[in-house]
Phi, psi and omega in degrees: 000141179275141176272173185299320183291321180291325178294319179296319179296320178294318178299316179300320180293319178299313181297318183294316182297316180294322178295321179298333181261021175077021181242058181276179183062044191291136170269090186245128177234143186243132177242118180263129176232162183305324186257347184197165177240133180246128175260116181258118183248125178252130182226163176293155182305321182293337183261358192298309183300318179295319181293324178298319178299318178294319179299318178296320178297318180293323178303315180293322180294314180296320179296321180295332179271003178080015180275132181270099181168179181202171180249131174241135183250131179231154177279139176291154168298145184306334180286344181272347185294132186298138179280355182285334178275139188244152176252100185235171178260183185291342180285342183287153179300329180296329176293319176296318178300320180295315179300317179297317181294318180299318180289319183291328186248020180288338177249138177252159176207177180300321183269348177228085181290179177303140177304315172217121180279119179261114180299141178273167185298331181278356180053050181293341178297320180294330179285318187293339181266002178288157176280078185200143174287139181227140168252119184255118182247148177178156176294169174305131177083005183283346178110020181298308181295321179300318180294316180296317180296317180293320176299319177299317180296319182294311184290328175295323176295336177273002176092013181266163181265149181225154172228135180239130175224122175267112187293340178302328179302328186254021187297338180260007178263158174284170183297323181290319178291324176300317177300317181296321178296319177296317178299322178298316179297321179294317179295323177302318180289322180293329178300315178291320183295323185267355183302129179068005179263319182209114181294321180294316179296320178299320179293321179294319178295318180298322178295318178294321180298319178295322179296321179290319177301321179295320179294318181290337179288342179278151181295334179216151179255118178290148184298330179297324181294312181296314183293327179290333181283336187305305181296327178293317180292321179300320181297313183286327177299312182297315181293321183294314181289327177294318181293320181277352180054048178215173175264158175241123178250125181249114183259118178247109184263142175061053177302332185295353176281350170271142179306138180307321183292335182266346185300314179302320179297312180300314181295324179296318179295313181293320178298324179299329180293325189257002180300138177059024176233158178277060182226140193224137183264134176233108192239128181249140181198169172268127191303311188288349176258012187241145172219101188264353180207142171231143187277326185227113346290157183295118180218147173101205181247120180276129182302137178082311181281304182270323187214146174267157179257144170237122180254117185265001184288108172272103189263181179275010173299325179234075186297329179294316177296319179298317181295320180301315180294312184290324175297317179298320178297313182293323177298322181295322176292319179299318180297328181293337178255008174092020178262150179298316179192176177298335180290353173293333183233353179239139171286160179296323178297323179294320178296323175296314181295326179299321179299315180291316183296325181275352185060026181067017178271121186305313183295317178298323179299316180294315182294316179295324177297315178298316180297322180294322177299315182293324176296317182295325182294341179281343181273135180295132175062024178292134179265318181222158171287134184244188184301315181295328176294321177294317179301315180295319178298319178296319178299321179295332182279351183303313181297324180296314182293320179294323177297319177296320178296318178296323178297313179295318182296320179295320182297327183257357183065034186236073178293352179298335180294321177294321177297322179297321178300312181298322181291313181295318181296317179296319180299311185290308190274321184269314185281312190252345180061036175235145178268006178217161182208168181248147172237119184292141180302315182297323180296317182289331179286326182271346179231067184297327181291318179291322179294329177299328177292321176298317178297325177297318178292328177293316184291333178263013170067031173261338166242150178229136180283126179258321179213128181277347183200097180252125181284155177271137184290331188252342182236109180297136178088346179273132183223162181212158169267152179240127181239144176246137173295143175298144182304331181296340183275349179218013182233138174212248174296324176201161180294148177299156183280148172059030175267142169274110186240147173270141177225170180234110186225130175059031179084009183227148170286133178232154177248126179234158171241119186291152177063025176225170177258014179299136179293145179289147175261123188257126179271059185272004170224157178304322181292318180294321177296319179300318180295322177299312184292327179295337179292338183298142179291152179272126179264119180274127184292344178294344173299326182281337180284349180259022176067027177100352179283136181284145175260159179301140181281119182289344181232067183301135178083357182288000000 
């Protein structure tokens, strides 16, 4: 049975969590029973999906704290829905406010967290706050920084110490100087942590800080200086967290701005600082630009042994789940400007198209939504943003994505990724007239370098994974991955003619052929979806080994 103080603490936590997610003014009722306490939360229909996610998060949190009870979320009666939220069209100022807000808050940072953090289905927030080293992977805009920032807020609320370092700041520094800058940030935090706790420890930290300042004053940091500092830093980190009786969480964002060849060394140095201490690394990066471990000599963080992985990519493998999450995110932004929901300014078809156009990437979803609103406002008497507005918005984003790809390619000296884009796009759109294609498992295993280029296009959101394992209808045991070109690669004012395109309608993937009256094929059962995906042409990776030149098609007309 819960006592009064634990119930009050649980209630306070419930109210705070819902408020943090933009669900303030809570209709909360508490039911006390001998064996458990039930918190009943009533929300408007537009907030229901978002509130359920928060309720699930709270259930896990309360259980972890040993509290006997749970949160149940119910929809308010329609008469209870607040009259303050309005249902307006795109011509209204609130629609403009929403577009401005989406653009302004599409990127998160340490000083500008998510407007409203929407927990994902995998509950990665509970993982990121664990006492465990983590490598967080995701495409650009997948929510890596948002997860780290929210994790930082949570652990600070629990009384733990944190250090934040954005590696992009040090992109022009060498690996040893980058390490020294990170060490400097850690010492700055330890100085505050140890203040008035231990005079001897404070003096030791001050001495190390002076040593680091001296190293940074030099034009280059010799490897002997950095390596000599590791045991000294490990000693003060361990003593400081033990003295303060707290954990230390070190958040390193955007590791991919360090050269891939230098990443294992940098991680090895930072890992050396926190060994055998209650200090934990949380590192975010783009997978195909990352190398977190090398075997000879052993350097870095070994997967499974040293660090666990968190994969944030919400792909189009489960478009219904992706739509539920993205709709909840967009609804939360709409509520902040006084709208009932995103459906006040978007048609349902547009919301479906947004999921596909964004490839289920949260940041792209926000940016495309803002662009669609602005496109709709240009149309006379437009009531809502529609599918064509989303298509035009996606077309406008094409240059942005290619620029990001060029940036990544320049950073790695790998212009082959751009060549790969041209090759894949020409194969799909010009040769085969399909917006998606298959890559055979055997092909990817025998051509790892070429397949890495495909992964590069996936990570920069120009390709999207539709199915990770599609069986072959005629050959038992043969399987393939299915990738879809980003909508920005074939959409502008209107879709190209006579293309076989995938769409998302009524909760199902459908196959259409543009500029024809052919009926759409609806993937409303697993078998029908499988048949749709099997229609996609097979892309042979040897096309990429020829620098973008197409090879003769062994099955012309297939």
